[in-house]
ZAMARGU-4260 file (C-alpha; in steps of 0.2 Angstrom, whole numbers, plus 5000, padded with zeros to 4 digits):
<rodrens>
0) 5677/5771/5397 | 5695/5770/5391 | 5705/5785/5391 | 5721/5786/5378 | 5735/5796/5384
5) 5741/5810/5376 | 5758/5809/5369 | 5764/5825/5363 | 5778/5825/5350 | 5777/5806/5348
10) 5758/5807/5343 | 5764/5800/5326 | 5765/5781/5338 | 5744/5784/5338 | 5746/5784/5320
15) 5755/5769/5321 | 5744/5751/5310 | 5750/5735/5307 | 5751/5731/5288 | 5736/5718/5284
20) 5749/5705/5281 | 5758/5705/5295 | 5743/5704/5308 | 5738/5687/5308 | 5748/5685/5326
25) 5736/5684/5341 | 5744/5694/5356 | 5757/5682/5365 | 5760/5693/5379 | 5749/5692/5395
30) 5730/5700/5395 | 5735/5714/5407 | 5750/5718/5396 | 5739/5720/5381 | 5724/5728/5392
35) 5737/5742/5399 | 5746/5745/5381 | 5729/5746/5374 | 5722/5759/5386 | 5737/5771/5386
40) 5743/5768/5365 | 5726/5764/5359 | 5722/5745/5349 | 5729/5749/5331 | 5749/5753/5338
45) 5745/5737/5351 | 5743/5727/5335 | 5757/5735/5327 | 5768/5730/5340 | 5760/5712/5341
50) 5765/5710/5322 | 5784/5718/5323 | 5785/5707/5339 | 5785/5692/5328 | 5794/5698/5315
55) 5808/5701/5327 | 5807/5684/5335 | 5809/5678/5318 | 5824/5689/5314 | 5833/5683/5330
60) 5829/5664/5327 | 5837/5665/5309 | 5852/5675/5317 | 5854/5666/5332 | 5844/5649/5329
65) 5851/5643/5346 | 5836/5651/5354 | 5822/5643/5343 | 5821/5626/5342 | 5805/5623/5338
70) 5785/5631/5341 | 5785/5631/5359 | 5802/5640/5360 | 5798/5651/5347 | 5782/5659/5355
75) 5791/5659/5371 | 5803/5672/5361 | 5790/5681/5353 | 5781/5683/5368 | 5798/5692/5375
80) 5801/5701/5358 | 5782/5708/5358 | 5785/5717/5377 | 5799/5724/5373 | 5791/5730/5358
85) 5776/5737/5369 | 5788/5745/5382 | 5798/5753/5368 | 5781/5761/5364 | 5774/5766/5379
90) 5793/5775/5383 | 5793/5784/5367 | 5773/5792/5371 | 5779/5794/5391 | 5796/5796/5396
95) 5790/5794/5414 | 5783/5775/5409 | 5790/5762/5418 | 5808/5756/5412 | 5808/5740/5421
100) 5811/5725/5410 | 5793/5715/5407 | 5790/5698/5415 | 5784/5689/5398 | 5804/5694/5393
105) 5811/5687/5410 | 5800/5671/5407 | 5809/5668/5390 | 5827/5673/5398 | 5825/5660/5413
110) 5818/5647/5399 | 5837/5652/5389 | 5846/5645/5406 | 5835/5629/5408 | 5839/5625/5391
115) 5857/5628/5395 | 5859/5640/5381 | 5875/5651/5383 | 5873/5669/5390 | 5885/5675/5372
120) 5870/5670/5362 | 5856/5677/5373 | 5864/5695/5374 | 5867/5695/5355 | 5848/5689/5352
125) 5844/5705/5362 | 5858/5716/5352 | 5849/5706/5336 | 5832/5712/5342 | 5836/5728/5348
130) 5843/5734/5331 | 5827/5728/5321 | 5814/5735/5334 | 5825/5752/5329 | 5823/5749/5309
135) 5805/5746/5310 | 5803/5762/5322 | 5813/5772/5311 | 5805/5767/5296 | 5785/5771/5305
140) 5793/5787/5310 | 5797/5791/5292 | 5781/5787/5284 | 5772/5797/5298 | 5780/5813/5303
145) 5783/5829/5294 | 5802/5833/5289 | 5803/5846/5300 | 5798/5836/5316 | 5807/5818/5311
150) 5826/5823/5316 | 5818/5827/5333 | 5808/5811/5332 | 5824/5800/5325 | 5834/5806/5341
155) 5822/5801/5354 | 5822/5784/5347 | 5839/5782/5344 | 5840/5788/5363 | 5827/5782/5374
160) 5829/5765/5364 | 5849/5765/5368 | 5844/5767/5387 | 5830/5754/5386 | 5840/5740/5377
165) 5856/5745/5391 | 5844/5742/5405 | 5838/5729/5397 | 5851/5719/5394 | 5858/5720/5411
170) 5842/5716/5419 | 5843/5700/5409 | 5858/5697/5412 | 5857/5698/5429 | 5839/5685/5429
175) 5848/5671/5417 | 5865/5670/5430 | 5849/5667/5445 | 5842/5655/5436 | 5857/5646/5432
180) 5863/5648/5450 | 5845/5640/5455 | 5849/5626/5444 | 5866/5621/5447 | 5861/5622/5465
185) 5844/5610/5465 | 5853/5595/5463 | 5846/5594/5443 | 5863/5599/5436 | 5872/5583/5440
190) 5857/5571/5434 | 5858/5581/5417 | 5874/5582/5415 | 5877/5563/5417 | 5862/5563/5405
195) 5870/5574/5392 | 5885/5564/5393 | 5877/5546/5390 | 5869/5555/5375 | 5886/5564/5367
200) 5894/5545/5369 | 5906/5550/5384 | 5914/5538/5395 | 5903/5536/5411 | 5902/5523/5426
205) 5886/5514/5422 | 5886/5511/5442 | 5888/5527/5446 | 5877/5537/5434 | 5861/5523/5440
210) 5864/5526/5458 | 5865/5545/5452 | 5851/5544/5441 | 5840/5531/5450 | 5835/5521/5437
215) 5841/5505/5429 | 5851/5508/5413 | 5853/5491/5407 | 5838/5485/5405 | 5826/5488/5388
220) 5825/5509/5383 | 5810/5518/5376 | 5813/5536/5375 | 5801/5549/5373 | 5802/5568/5368
225) 5786/5577/5375 | 5783/5596/5371 | 5769/5609/5372 | 5766/5619/5355 | 5762/5635/5365
230) 5773/5644/5377 | 5761/5638/5392 | 5769/5648/5409 | 5776/5630/5416 | 5771/5614/5409
235) 5784/5603/5416 | 5774/5597/5431 | 5760/5591/5418 | 5773/5586/5404 | 5782/5574/5417
240) 5766/5566/5424 | 5759/5562/5406 | 5775/5556/5400 | 5775/5545/5415 | 5759/5538/5411
245) 5761/5534/5394 | 5777/5526/5397 | 5768/5516/5412 | 5753/5513/5399 | 5767/5504/5388
250) 5775/5492/5399 | 5791/5502/5409 | 5792/5499/5427 | 5801/5512/5431 | 5804/5532/5424
255) 5817/5543/5421 | 5811/5561/5417 | 5822/5577/5413 | 5814/5594/5409 | 5823/5602/5396
260) 5815/5620/5398 | 5796/5624/5402 | 5788/5617/5387 | 5799/5600/5384 | 5804/5586/5391
265) 5814/5570/5389 | 5809/5554/5397 | 5815/5536/5395 | 5806/5520/5403 | 5813/5504/5407
270) 5801/5491/5396 | 5798/5474/5406 | 5784/5469/5399 | 5780/5465/5380 | 5780/5480/5369
275) 5760/5485/5365 | 5755/5489/5347 | 5747/5504/5353 | 5738/5512/5367 | 5718/5512/5372
280) 5706/5521/5357 | 5699/5532/5370 | 5715/5539/5379 | 5712/5559/5379 | 5728/5572/5378
285) 5729/5589/5382 | 5727/5602/5366 | 5743/5605/5358 | 5752/5592/5368 | 5764/5581/5358
290) 5775/5563/5362 | 5789/5558/5350 | 5792/5540/5355 | 5809/5532/5353 | 5810/5512/5346
295) 5815/5500/5358 | 5833/5498/5362 | 5845/5487/5372 | 5857/5495/5389 | 5865/5510/5390
300) 5868/5512/5371 | 5848/5511/5368 | 5849/5523/5380 | 5856/5534/5368 | 5850/5527/5354
305) 5832/5528/5358 | 5832/5546/5362 | 5840/5550/5345 | 5825/5542/5336 | 5813/5551/5347
310) 5821/5568/5341 | 5820/5559/5323 | 5800/5557/5326 | 5800/5575/5333 | 5806/5582/5317
315) 5795/5574/5307 | 5780/5580/5318 | 5787/5597/5318 | 5790/5597/5298 | 5772/5590/5298
320) 5760/5596/5313 | 5745/5592/5305 | 5750/5575/5297 | 5752/5567/5312 | 5743/5563/5329
325) 5748/5570/5346 | 5758/5553/5350 | 5772/5545/5335 | 5780/5529/5335 | 5798/5528/5328
330) 5791/5512/5316 | 5779/5521/5310 | 5789/5537/5303 | 5806/5528/5302 | 5809/5530/5284
335) 5802/5546/5283 | 5813/5552/5296 | 5827/5545/5287 | 5824/5551/5271 | 5818/5568/5275
340) 5837/5573/5282 | 5837/5583/5264 | 5821/5588/5262 | 5823/5599/5246 | 5830/5582/5238
345) 5816/5572/5247 | 5802/5584/5240 | 5812/5580/5221 | 5811/5562/5225 | 5793/5563/5229
350) 5788/5572/5214 | 5799/5560/5203 | 5791/5543/5207 | 5774/5548/5211 | 5772/5561/5195
355) 5754/5569/5195 | 5751/5557/5211 | 5761/5570/5223 | 5749/5584/5223 | 5742/5589/5238
360) 5725/5587/5238 | 5711/5575/5246 | 5707/5563/5232 | 5726/5563/5228 | 5729/5557/5245
365) 5715/5546/5245 | 5724/5537/5229 | 5740/5536/5238 | 5733/5528/5253 | 5723/5513/5242
370) 5741/5512/5231 | 5751/5511/5248 | 5740/5499/5256 | 5737/5489/5241 | 5758/5486/5240
375) 5760/5483/5259 | 5746/5469/5257 | 5755/5459/5242 | 5742/5468/5228 | 5727/5460/5240
380) 5712/5470/5234 | 5702/5461/5246 | 5713/5464/5261 | 5714/5485/5255 | 5693/5484/5253
385) 5693/5478/5272 | 5705/5489/5279 | 5697/5505/5270 | 5679/5499/5272 | 5674/5501/5253
390) 5670/5489/5238 | 5684/5480/5229 | 5679/5487/5213 | 5683/5502/5224 | 5699/5500/5226
395) 5703/5494/5210 | 5697/5509/5202 | 5708/5520/5213 | 5725/5505/5210 | 5721/5509/5193
400) 5720/5529/5194 | 5733/5530/5204 | 5745/5520/5194 | 5740/5530/5178 | 5745/5548/5189
405) 5762/5541/5193 | 5768/5542/5174 | 5779/5526/5171 | 5777/5508/5175 | 5775/5504/5194
410) 5785/5488/5194 | 5802/5491/5189 | 5802/5506/5202 | 5794/5497/5215 | 5806/5502/5230
415) 5806/5518/5225 | 5788/5522/5223 | 5785/5513/5241 | 5796/5525/5249 | 5790/5540/5243
420) 5772/5535/5247 | 5778/5532/5266 | 5786/5547/5265 | 5772/5556/5257 | 5762/5549/5271
425) 5772/5555/5286 | 5776/5572/5278 | 5761/5578/5269 | 5762/5596/5262 | 5779/5599/5266
430) 5786/5588/5253 | 5769/5586/5240 | 5765/5597/5228 | 5753/5611/5228 | 5738/5610/5217
435) 5735/5623/5206 | 5718/5632/5208 | 5708/5628/5193 | 5723/5627/5182 | 5728/5615/5166
440) 5742/5607/5178 | 5729/5600/5191 | 5725/5585/5187 | 5711/5583/5200 | 5703/5598/5193
445) 5686/5598/5184 | 5680/5609/5172
</rodrens>
């Protein structure tokens, strides 16, 4: 039977409950951390801490964007802010509780060091999170205490959190520097610095770089950016294995693998065989892993350019995670990547060019796909019918209906419409117009 410890003058903590609108996140901390906190505080305060931890991570990434960088880095950060929030509640409940920095926060700290994020930015993130946590606790205390006890509780929050965060900052600084020293002495530092010099366009001696990296830079280069969507404890080994396997499947004789954190990898392959159109259809990928491939480029400039292509593909995949598979190639989304550098402008462009066909609905997507294939196949109804495995009359109907929904004649703006269709295919809901729930502005609503 679970026993909740008495919280004395901080009994209001036991009455903490999350706002239902903020309670959508599952815990990011370890099961042991959640179990311990639940036994001592109860499930509702723990749920409150999970919600506040997610909010703190959002505040930190807005104030210090370098600490974000995608879903997995955000989840790593959330894991740390959530664990720190739980530890703060435990200290307020019992001043004799363990003041040690949670392991989940240290994991994120090591990640920042591996990603070469400056210590000044890490400490600024801690200060931002501390201020936001104090505000959240003060607001919660205001709602759950009487006026006679409020001043004392405000004092306890300020003093205990100041002491905790002072110790927290010191421990995080020491861990960051230790991880940075480990990286410097591992031999990885020289390799990473060489790669970053090439990517930045700084002068490098190609022969020296080739020897240090043990990789041929004068061949045909194929880059890939790989990452896990979730903050696994350490996914670098698995990412390296899978990226090397995929590059070899695509005809690369040698590979260069560069982890840039616990959940992200940059990789290159020296392409010797003709580049295949695709991978075997039965190739399986672990859940939550993504591979963004660049285009094949030549030589040392191609090493940099293919990586830039892969980064653009990764951006498209993060904008529209549900609209892309686990592996995406730059030639398939290159136009969308170019157009999406200004996402608000692209949304306007797509809605202007596609009219009601820009609706985010299954029926509109079906019509867009049919029209896109129709235009790409030089208006061959038979070719589209074969690709979609439908009757020719079905294609005729869909193309006619799609052109009606455009709201303008197709031929005078054919290049613009084709560009809008390609961008809508790659980016999906991120650029499409949400469909109303049965209102008059929904062209697909049946009354």
